[in-house]
Residue frames relative to the residue before (quaternion, step in Angstrom):
aa qw qx qy qz dx dy dz
X 1.0000 0.0000 0.0000 0.0000 0.00 0.00 0.00
X 0.5916 0.5886 -0.3664 0.4115 3.65 1.16 -0.43
X 0.7130 0.4993 -0.2350 0.4325 3.56 1.17 -0.60
X 0.1811 0.8257 -0.5152 0.1412 3.53 1.07 0.77
X 0.6123 0.5509 -0.3598 0.4384 3.63 1.06 -0.61
X 0.6590 0.4912 -0.2967 0.4862 3.53 0.99 -0.91
X 0.6329 0.5318 -0.3379 0.4499 3.60 0.95 -0.84
X 0.6510 0.5167 -0.3276 0.4494 3.60 0.98 -0.74
X 0.6512 0.5022 -0.3186 0.4714 3.54 1.07 -0.72
X 0.6393 0.5219 -0.3182 0.4665 3.55 1.10 -0.75
X 0.6344 0.5338 -0.3246 0.4553 3.55 1.04 -0.75
X 0.6347 0.5242 -0.3152 0.4723 3.54 1.11 -0.74
X 0.6358 0.5105 -0.3194 0.4828 3.57 1.08 -0.76
X 0.6215 0.5415 -0.3377 0.4544 3.61 1.01 -0.83
X 0.6559 0.5122 -0.3121 0.4583 3.60 0.95 -0.83
X 0.6163 0.5321 -0.3360 0.4734 3.59 1.12 -0.77
X 0.6654 0.5055 -0.3083 0.4546 3.57 0.92 -0.85
X 0.6274 0.5236 -0.3349 0.4691 3.59 1.05 -0.75
X 0.6699 0.4950 -0.3051 0.4616 3.60 0.90 -0.90
X 0.6864 0.4526 -0.2950 0.4868 3.60 1.07 -0.67
X 0.5251 -0.6603 0.4067 0.3505 3.63 1.18 0.06
X 0.5124 0.6604 -0.4043 0.3713 3.61 1.23 0.34
X 0.7532 0.2128 -0.1704 0.5986 3.57 1.33 -0.06
X 0.5690 0.6074 -0.4244 0.3567 3.55 -1.09 0.57
X 0.7185 -0.4317 0.3398 0.4264 3.51 -1.27 -0.47
X 0.8625 0.0660 -0.0758 0.4960 3.55 -1.24 0.73
X 0.0131 0.8433 -0.5356 0.0431 3.58 0.63 1.08
X 0.8598 0.0150 -0.0753 0.5048 3.52 -1.06 1.00
X 0.6846 -0.5151 0.2802 0.4331 3.56 1.06 0.85
X 0.5434 0.6098 -0.4079 0.4079 3.59 1.24 0.26
X 0.6027 -0.5391 0.4372 0.3938 3.54 -1.35 -0.19
X 0.5406 0.6502 -0.3786 0.3763 3.57 1.37 -0.06
X 0.0691 -0.7804 0.6213 0.0111 3.59 -0.95 0.95
X 0.0017 0.7909 -0.6118 0.0118 3.54 -1.13 0.69
X 0.0483 -0.7893 0.6121 -0.0108 3.54 -0.89 1.02
X 0.1444 -0.7657 0.6182 0.1032 3.54 -1.18 0.63
X 0.0372 -0.7987 0.6006 0.0003 3.57 -0.99 0.79
X 0.2539 -0.7133 0.6220 0.1998 3.54 -1.21 0.52
X 0.0638 -0.7842 0.6169 0.0220 3.52 -1.14 0.68
X 0.2321 -0.7782 0.5736 0.1069 3.53 -0.75 1.14
X 0.2992 -0.7425 0.5785 0.1565 3.55 -0.91 1.03
X 0.6346 -0.5489 0.3955 0.3736 3.56 -1.27 -0.23
X 0.6427 -0.5874 0.3031 0.3874 3.57 1.22 0.44
X 0.4388 0.7084 -0.4566 0.3117 3.58 1.18 0.25
X 0.5169 -0.6577 0.4634 0.2925 3.56 -0.91 1.02
X 0.6562 0.5429 -0.3282 0.4086 3.60 0.93 -0.84
X 0.5730 0.6033 -0.3855 0.3988 3.62 1.17 -0.34
X 0.4978 0.5939 -0.4687 0.4241 3.58 1.25 0.22
X 0.5689 0.5451 -0.3843 0.4811 3.61 1.26 -0.24
X 0.5641 -0.6965 0.3163 0.3108 3.57 -0.66 1.16
X 0.6989 0.4478 -0.3054 0.4667 3.62 0.84 -0.77
X 0.6106 0.5112 -0.3660 0.4816 3.62 1.08 -0.55
X 0.5931 0.5536 -0.3520 0.4668 3.60 1.12 -0.63
X 0.6479 0.5090 -0.3241 0.4649 3.60 0.95 -0.81
X 0.6433 0.5254 -0.3201 0.4556 3.56 0.98 -0.88
X 0.6514 0.5203 -0.3101 0.4569 3.58 0.98 -0.81
X 0.6432 0.5238 -0.3186 0.4588 3.58 1.00 -0.83
X 0.6835 0.4837 -0.2644 0.4785 3.54 1.11 -0.80
X 0.5560 -0.6412 0.3723 0.3756 3.58 1.32 0.05
X 0.5363 0.6070 -0.4101 0.4193 3.58 1.23 0.32
X 0.6712 -0.4347 0.3885 0.4578 3.57 -1.36 0.02
X 0.4461 -0.7239 0.4672 0.2424 3.53 -0.89 0.98
X 0.2938 0.7315 -0.5578 0.2596 3.60 0.14 1.33
X 0.5725 -0.6108 0.4236 0.3460 3.56 -1.03 0.73
X 0.3924 -0.6954 0.5498 0.2453 3.54 -1.14 0.71
X 0.5048 -0.5802 0.5262 0.3628 3.53 -1.32 0.33
X 0.1062 -0.7955 0.5954 0.0374 3.55 -1.04 0.80
X 0.5053 -0.1816 -0.8427 0.0395 1.60 -2.05 1.51
X 0.5310 -0.0572 -0.8286 -0.1678 1.50 -2.51 0.46
X 0.4072 -0.6974 0.5333 0.2519 3.56 -1.15 0.60
X 0.6883 -0.5222 0.3073 0.3990 3.59 -1.15 0.62
X 0.6449 0.5357 -0.3445 0.4224 3.62 0.99 -0.76
X 0.6820 0.4071 -0.2707 0.5440 3.62 1.27 -0.26
X 0.7986 -0.0007 0.0689 0.5978 3.60 0.77 -1.02
X 0.1136 0.8442 -0.5077 0.1290 3.60 0.10 1.28
X 0.8515 -0.0059 0.0551 0.5214 3.55 -0.79 -1.12
X 0.8328 -0.0475 -0.0318 0.5506 3.58 -0.66 1.20
X 0.6945 -0.4943 0.2754 0.4443 3.61 1.05 0.70
X 0.5870 0.5812 -0.3689 0.4261 3.62 1.28 -0.02
X 0.5911 -0.5492 0.4359 0.3987 3.61 -1.16 0.46
X 0.0247 -0.8373 0.5423 -0.0652 3.58 -0.65 1.10
X 0.2161 -0.7480 0.6168 0.1156 3.54 -1.01 0.94
X 0.1325 -0.7968 0.5887 0.0302 3.59 -0.77 1.03
X 0.0574 0.7907 -0.6078 0.0447 3.55 -0.82 0.98
X 0.5313 -0.5972 0.5014 0.3313 3.53 -1.25 0.58
X 0.6107 -0.5589 0.4116 0.3811 3.58 -1.11 0.64
X 0.6274 0.5507 -0.3362 0.4359 3.62 0.97 -0.81
X 0.6165 0.5339 -0.3311 0.4746 3.56 1.07 -0.73
X 0.6960 0.4893 -0.2862 0.4409 3.58 0.78 -1.07
X 0.6508 0.5312 -0.3343 0.4273 3.63 1.01 -0.71
X 0.6308 0.5354 -0.3355 0.4504 3.56 1.20 -0.38
X 0.5466 0.6671 -0.3838 0.3300 3.59 1.20 -0.55
X 0.6921 0.4927 -0.3387 0.4045 3.68 0.62 -0.96
X 0.7004 0.4471 -0.3223 0.4535 3.70 0.76 -0.81
X 0.6171 0.5286 -0.3585 0.4597 3.59 1.13 -0.51
X 0.6462 0.5014 -0.3187 0.4790 3.57 1.03 -0.74
X 0.6869 0.4926 -0.2761 0.4574 3.54 1.05 -0.84
X 0.8248 0.2714 -0.1150 0.4826 3.55 0.87 -0.95
X 0.5579 -0.6415 0.3702 0.3745 3.58 1.22 -0.18
X 0.6185 -0.5795 0.3895 0.3605 3.57 -1.24 0.53
X 0.6358 0.5426 -0.3462 0.4260 3.57 1.01 -0.75
X 0.6001 0.5443 -0.3519 0.4688 3.59 1.12 -0.66
X 0.6769 0.4876 -0.3005 0.4623 3.57 0.86 -0.93
X 0.6849 0.4984 -0.2869 0.4474 3.57 0.95 -0.86
X 0.5681 0.5810 -0.3868 0.4360 3.60 1.32 -0.23
X 0.6391 0.4776 -0.3025 0.5215 3.60 1.29 -0.27
X 0.7719 0.3240 -0.2467 0.4882 3.57 -1.02 0.72
X 0.6352 -0.5018 0.3946 0.4347 3.56 -1.08 -0.78
X 0.7285 -0.4286 0.2973 0.4440 3.54 -1.32 0.15
X 0.7887 0.3077 -0.1708 0.5040 3.57 0.86 -0.93
X 0.7342 0.2731 -0.2001 0.5885 3.62 1.19 -0.37
X 0.0441 -0.8445 0.5337 -0.0029 3.58 0.30 1.24
X 0.7648 0.4224 -0.2887 0.3915 3.50 -1.32 0.44
X 0.5792 -0.5621 0.4659 0.3627 3.48 -1.37 -0.39
X 0.1797 -0.7643 0.6107 0.1028 3.53 -1.37 0.24
X 0.3709 -0.6806 0.5755 0.2607 3.53 -1.14 0.67
X 0.1487 -0.7828 0.6028 0.0427 3.54 -0.55 1.24
X 0.1991 -0.7865 0.5785 0.0847 3.58 -0.54 1.23
X 0.0980 -0.8396 0.5343 -0.0012 3.55 -0.18 1.32
X 0.1206 0.7912 -0.5905 0.1038 3.58 -0.75 1.00
X 0.5764 0.6103 -0.4244 0.3394 3.55 -1.29 0.07
X 0.8046 -0.3292 0.2218 0.4417 3.54 -1.16 -0.61
X 0.4196 0.6481 -0.5110 0.3779 3.56 0.59 1.23
X 0.6145 -0.6011 0.3957 0.3233 3.53 -1.25 0.58
X 0.8038 0.1398 -0.0619 0.5749 3.59 1.07 -0.76
X 0.0710 -0.8012 0.5937 0.0225 3.59 0.18 1.20
X 0.3004 0.7607 -0.5377 0.2046 3.59 -1.10 0.57
X 0.5536 -0.5730 0.4745 0.3742 3.56 -1.30 -0.17
X 0.0223 -0.8147 0.5785 -0.0317 3.59 -0.67 1.08
X 0.2494 -0.7609 0.5802 0.1490 3.57 -0.80 1.02
X 0.0952 0.7978 -0.5809 0.1302 3.54 -0.60 1.19
X 0.5894 -0.5489 0.4426 0.3942 3.60 -1.21 0.44
X 0.5115 -0.5928 0.5148 0.3492 3.56 -1.06 0.74
X 0.7200 0.3925 -0.3164 0.4769 3.56 -0.99 0.88
X 0.4625 0.6454 -0.4632 0.3937 3.58 1.30 0.05
X 0.4843 -0.6888 0.4486 0.2997 3.61 -0.86 0.86
X 0.6182 -0.5404 0.4169 0.3898 3.57 -1.18 0.52
X 0.5707 0.6134 -0.3769 0.3948 3.59 1.08 -0.68
X 0.6820 0.4919 -0.2991 0.4510 3.61 0.88 -0.92
X 0.6540 0.5177 -0.3086 0.4572 3.53 0.99 -0.82
X 0.7267 0.4395 -0.2446 0.4679 3.59 0.84 -1.04
X 0.7851 0.3693 -0.1853 0.4613 3.59 0.73 -1.08
X 0.7377 0.4008 -0.2443 0.4853 3.63 0.80 -0.95
X 0.7433 0.3828 -0.2235 0.5010 3.61 0.75 -1.05
X 0.7749 0.3824 -0.1890 0.4664 3.56 0.80 -1.03
X 0.4417 -0.7377 0.4222 0.2871 3.57 1.24 -0.10
X 0.6383 -0.5624 0.2979 0.4330 3.53 1.28 0.53
X 0.6875 -0.4821 0.3758 0.3920 3.47 -1.44 0.06
X 0.5331 -0.6660 0.4240 0.3040 3.61 -0.95 0.90
X 0.8971 0.1208 -0.0666 0.4197 3.48 -1.41 0.56
X 0.6576 -0.5574 0.3046 0.4052 3.61 1.05 0.70
X 0.4278 0.6879 -0.4814 0.3347 3.64 1.20 0.27
X 0.4483 -0.6746 0.5198 0.2715 3.52 -1.35 0.34
X 0.5751 -0.5795 0.4593 0.3500 3.56 -1.21 0.63
X 0.1831 -0.7980 0.5704 0.0660 3.58 -0.82 1.08
X 0.7955 -0.1634 0.1476 0.5645 3.60 0.86 -0.92
X 0.2334 -0.7568 0.5957 0.1338 3.57 -1.27 0.33
X 0.1667 -0.7181 0.6632 0.1293 3.51 -1.20 0.70
X 0.3006 -0.8290 0.4494 0.1430 3.57 -0.39 1.24
X 0.8149 0.2199 -0.0916 0.5283 3.63 1.09 -0.52
X 0.7707 -0.3749 0.2010 0.4744 3.58 0.78 0.90
X 0.7930 -0.3747 0.2347 0.4191 3.52 -1.41 -0.01
X 0.7186 0.4452 -0.2723 0.4597 3.59 1.06 -0.48
X 0.5739 0.6360 -0.3718 0.3575 3.59 1.24 0.01
X 0.7060 -0.4447 0.3596 0.4177 3.56 -1.36 0.18
X 0.3136 -0.6992 0.6030 0.2216 3.57 -1.10 0.78
X 0.1451 -0.8209 0.5517 0.0269 3.57 -0.47 1.27
X 0.3724 -0.7350 0.5124 0.2419 3.63 -0.57 1.08
X 0.4486 -0.6869 0.5057 0.2667 3.60 -1.02 0.80
X 0.0452 0.7562 -0.6525 0.0201 3.54 -1.15 0.80
X 0.7377 -0.4282 0.2667 0.4487 3.58 -1.24 -0.01
X 0.6902 0.4868 -0.2938 0.4476 3.62 1.16 -0.33
X 0.5313 0.6919 -0.3971 0.2850 3.59 1.07 -0.64
X 0.6801 0.5206 -0.3000 0.4201 3.58 0.85 -0.97
X 0.7269 0.4285 -0.2449 0.4775 3.57 1.19 -0.51
X 0.4315 0.6805 -0.4665 0.3649 3.56 1.30 0.20
X 0.4259 -0.6986 0.5056 0.2737 3.64 -0.79 0.94
X 0.3393 -0.7385 0.5418 0.2140 3.57 -0.93 0.81
X 0.3892 0.6346 -0.5811 0.3289 3.52 0.08 1.42
X 0.7148 -0.5011 0.2808 0.3989 3.57 -1.23 0.46
X 0.7040 0.4603 -0.2823 0.4613 3.59 0.95 -0.83
X 0.6931 0.5013 -0.2993 0.4228 3.60 0.80 -0.93
X 0.6492 0.5086 -0.3263 0.4620 3.60 0.91 -0.86
X 0.6654 0.4954 -0.3096 0.4647 3.58 0.91 -0.87
X 0.7193 0.4641 -0.2631 0.4450 3.57 0.80 -1.01
X 0.7758 0.3879 -0.1894 0.4601 3.57 0.84 -0.99
X 0.7783 0.3108 -0.1643 0.5202 3.61 1.10 -0.62
X 0.4153 -0.7456 0.4385 0.2817 3.55 1.28 -0.24
X 0.6959 0.3882 -0.2804 0.5352 3.57 1.15 0.53
X 0.5445 -0.6345 0.4301 0.3404 3.62 -1.12 0.48
X 0.4821 -0.6039 0.5335 0.3439 3.59 -1.25 0.43
X 0.1332 -0.8505 0.5012 0.0879 3.59 1.07 -0.63
X 0.8285 -0.1653 0.1440 0.5154 3.54 -0.81 -0.98
X 0.3799 -0.7448 0.4582 0.3018 3.63 1.29 -0.14
X 0.3495 0.6773 -0.5445 0.3501 3.56 1.04 0.82
X 0.0819 -0.8545 0.5124 -0.0243 3.53 0.21 1.42
X 0.1148 -0.7939 0.5971 0.0119 3.54 -0.67 1.23
X 0.2019 -0.7971 0.5641 0.0754 3.59 -0.68 1.13
X 0.1265 -0.7839 0.6077 0.0117 3.53 -0.91 1.10
X 0.1826 -0.7909 0.5717 0.1199 3.58 -0.80 0.93
X 0.7222 -0.4773 0.2979 0.4023 3.55 -1.32 0.02
X 0.5772 0.5659 -0.3986 0.4332 3.58 1.20 0.18
X 0.6284 0.5587 -0.3127 0.4418 3.54 1.32 -0.27
X 0.2822 -0.7264 0.6052 0.1625 3.54 -0.89 1.03
X 0.4137 -0.7479 0.4579 0.2446 3.59 -0.57 1.12
X 0.5736 0.5683 -0.3839 0.4480 3.63 1.16 -0.47
X 0.6528 0.4982 -0.3016 0.4845 3.55 1.01 -0.85
X 0.6225 0.5471 -0.3297 0.4522 3.57 1.02 -0.84
X 0.6663 0.5036 -0.2933 0.4652 3.55 0.92 -1.00
X 0.6162 0.5367 -0.3500 0.4579 3.62 1.03 -0.74
X 0.6662 0.4978 -0.3076 0.4623 3.62 0.95 -0.73
X 0.6770 0.4831 -0.3028 0.4653 3.59 0.94 -0.80
X 0.6308 0.5278 -0.3319 0.4620 3.56 1.04 -0.81
X 0.6371 0.5226 -0.3269 0.4628 3.60 0.97 -0.85
X 0.6346 0.5316 -0.3301 0.4535 3.56 1.00 -0.78
X 0.7127 0.4348 -0.2824 0.4725 3.61 0.76 -0.97
X 0.5791 0.5512 -0.3873 0.4591 3.63 1.07 -0.51
X 0.6755 0.5133 -0.2694 0.4557 3.56 0.95 -0.97
X 0.7685 0.4010 -0.1666 0.4699 3.53 0.96 -1.03
X 0.4382 0.6862 -0.4761 0.3325 3.63 1.18 -0.12
X 0.4184 -0.7043 0.5123 0.2577 3.61 -0.94 0.82
X 0.4228 -0.7481 0.4237 0.2864 3.57 1.34 -0.22
X 0.4814 0.6988 -0.4354 0.3006 3.58 1.20 0.16
X 0.7591 0.2964 -0.1894 0.5477 3.62 1.03 -0.64
X 0.5494 -0.6737 0.3921 0.3011 3.54 -0.82 1.08
X 0.6557 0.5008 -0.3658 0.4307 3.72 0.73 -0.81
X 0.6895 0.4617 -0.2951 0.4737 3.59 0.87 -0.83
X 0.6631 0.5145 -0.3139 0.4439 3.59 0.82 -1.00
X 0.7557 0.3761 -0.2060 0.4951 3.59 0.79 -1.01
X 0.6763 0.5343 -0.3037 0.4062 3.56 0.91 -0.88
X 0.6734 0.4742 -0.3152 0.4716 3.58 0.92 -0.77
X 0.5922 0.5589 -0.3560 0.4584 3.58 1.15 -0.66
X 0.7127 0.4426 -0.2658 0.4748 3.60 0.76 -1.01
X 0.6140 0.5263 -0.3655 0.4609 3.64 0.97 -0.60
X 0.6452 0.5194 -0.3035 0.4710 3.52 1.07 -0.89
X 0.6244 0.5375 -0.3313 0.4599 3.62 1.03 -0.71
X 0.6669 0.5091 -0.2857 0.4631 3.54 0.99 -0.90
X 0.7099 0.4367 -0.2825 0.4749 3.61 0.83 -0.93
X 0.5871 0.5563 -0.3783 0.4503 3.57 1.11 -0.50
X 0.6089 0.5250 -0.3549 0.4771 3.62 1.07 -0.67
X 0.6464 0.5419 -0.3148 0.4352 3.58 0.94 -0.86
X 0.7409 0.4273 -0.2323 0.4632 3.55 0.81 -1.05
X 0.6832 0.4733 -0.2934 0.4723 3.58 1.20 -0.35
X 0.5706 -0.6203 0.3759 0.3853 3.59 1.24 0.10
X 0.6052 0.5753 -0.3411 0.4317 3.61 1.27 0.19
X 0.4918 0.6921 -0.4051 0.3391 3.52 1.33 0.02
X 0.2549 -0.7350 0.6099 0.1513 3.51 -1.36 0.42
X 0.6543 -0.5157 0.3620 0.4182 3.58 -1.17 0.43
X 0.6416 0.5374 -0.3269 0.4390 3.61 0.98 -0.76
X 0.5574 0.6075 -0.3936 0.4067 3.60 1.19 -0.36
X 0.5605 0.5995 -0.3820 0.4250 3.59 1.19 -0.47
X 0.6921 0.4465 -0.2622 0.5029 3.56 0.93 -0.96
X 0.6166 0.5421 -0.3464 0.4537 3.59 1.05 -0.69
X 0.6233 0.5298 -0.3255 0.4743 3.59 1.03 -0.82
X 0.6559 0.5185 -0.3013 0.4585 3.55 0.90 -0.93
X 0.6653 0.5163 -0.2859 0.4571 3.55 1.01 -0.92
X 0.6915 0.4772 -0.2850 0.4614 3.58 0.96 -0.82
X 0.6137 0.6390 -0.3499 0.3044 3.58 1.00 -0.90
X 0.1797 -0.8349 0.5039 0.1290 3.63 1.11 -0.61
X 0.8283 -0.1417 0.1410 0.5234 3.61 0.04 -1.27
X 0.4891 0.6496 -0.4650 0.3502 3.61 1.12 0.26
X 0.2851 -0.8472 0.4254 0.1412 3.54 0.09 1.41
X 0.5973 0.5509 -0.3863 0.4365 3.57 1.10 -0.48
X 0.6423 0.5110 -0.3075 0.4814 3.57 1.05 -0.81
X 0.6737 0.5099 -0.2922 0.4480 3.60 0.83 -1.05
X 0.7116 0.4461 -0.2688 0.4716 3.59 0.71 -1.05
X 0.6249 0.5558 -0.3427 0.4280 3.56 1.07 -0.74
X 0.6920 0.4591 -0.2752 0.4844 3.57 0.88 -0.94
X 0.6890 0.5122 -0.2851 0.4262 3.57 0.86 -0.95
X 0.7943 0.3438 -0.1483 0.4784 3.56 0.96 -0.93
X 0.7774 0.2249 -0.1245 0.5741 3.58 1.25 -0.40
X 0.0749 0.8460 -0.5218 0.0799 3.58 0.92 0.86
X 0.6086 0.5705 -0.3497 0.4263 3.57 1.07 -0.76
X 0.6135 0.5391 -0.3501 0.4588 3.60 1.10 -0.68
X 0.6575 0.5015 -0.3166 0.4647 3.60 0.89 -0.77
X 0.6477 0.5101 -0.3187 0.4676 3.56 1.00 -0.84
X 0.6481 0.5039 -0.3152 0.4762 3.59 1.06 -0.74
X 0.6294 0.5424 -0.3186 0.4562 3.58 1.06 -0.73
X 0.6565 0.4996 -0.2951 0.4821 3.55 1.02 -0.86
X 0.6722 0.5264 -0.2925 0.4307 3.55 0.96 -0.91
X 0.8005 -0.1088 0.1276 0.5754 3.57 0.89 -0.95
X 0.2363 -0.8146 0.5112 0.1390 3.61 0.15 1.23
X 0.6808 0.5242 -0.3163 0.4020 3.58 0.80 -0.93
X 0.6339 0.5574 -0.3247 0.4267 3.58 1.17 -0.56
X 0.7968 0.3339 -0.1454 0.4821 3.57 1.08 -0.66
X 0.6346 0.5246 -0.3333 0.4594 3.57 1.27 -0.21
X 0.6330 -0.5322 0.3974 0.3978 3.61 -1.15 0.47
X 0.6188 -0.5533 0.3952 0.3934 3.58 -1.06 0.62
X 0.8009 0.2688 -0.2080 0.4930 3.57 -0.92 0.92
X 0.6119 0.5858 -0.3354 0.4121 3.61 1.25 -0.25
X 0.6122 0.5860 -0.3494 0.3997 3.55 1.07 -0.72
X 0.4692 -0.6833 0.4785 0.2898 3.61 -0.95 0.80
């Protein structure tokens, strides 16, 4: 629902295609017809999951469906449905035009082609950058992103958005190729959506985890008990920490409750000192105006 401006531009492009005879009924005098539609959801994070997306398009609450049946068998309005990410679809025309071998000449042997790297966090030029898979983190952060803000040093990287592992920076991280195999093998985490979040030495990881936990508590669809209850209790624990009411034992309690939330697990395991500093004096380590 937040992307109404983009939807309006896409609708204008669709009208242009119709006027040019490239969309609609009986295209080029054939029996083939093709229509494109945009559909705005209600802004729920969970609608990124394919079956919740289908529910939203059908006008229902955006919650994941039980599977099976899978969308390819029983999808939108009960019909077989193929769901692809926009990034996947944008790669189709140049592959059709130039061939698979051309596409495979970009990137690496196992991770062919290009990827949209969504760069955010403590960099001078955050944004979406299309780069060949296998490009080092250094090029994304320093060349595309203009380096770390305000002269700070790189502290950690999250390779796949707010739910991903928090990877401590070392002398090797910047030279790790950003492809699916290298990131997994060398950093021990998936590249995933390539939503790369940069954290500098001004960021307290305990505070960061409190923000991500709050996000997932708010965005949980509430359908599965571990997520519905777990994100709530993790949020309660981190709220105690950021409000000055936390105790050292809350750090281990948070780790115990987290189960499969890798940002929490990696944060506590690799940056425990940050959590201890947060518990000791939240105002000293949190951004100005953030402390309760």
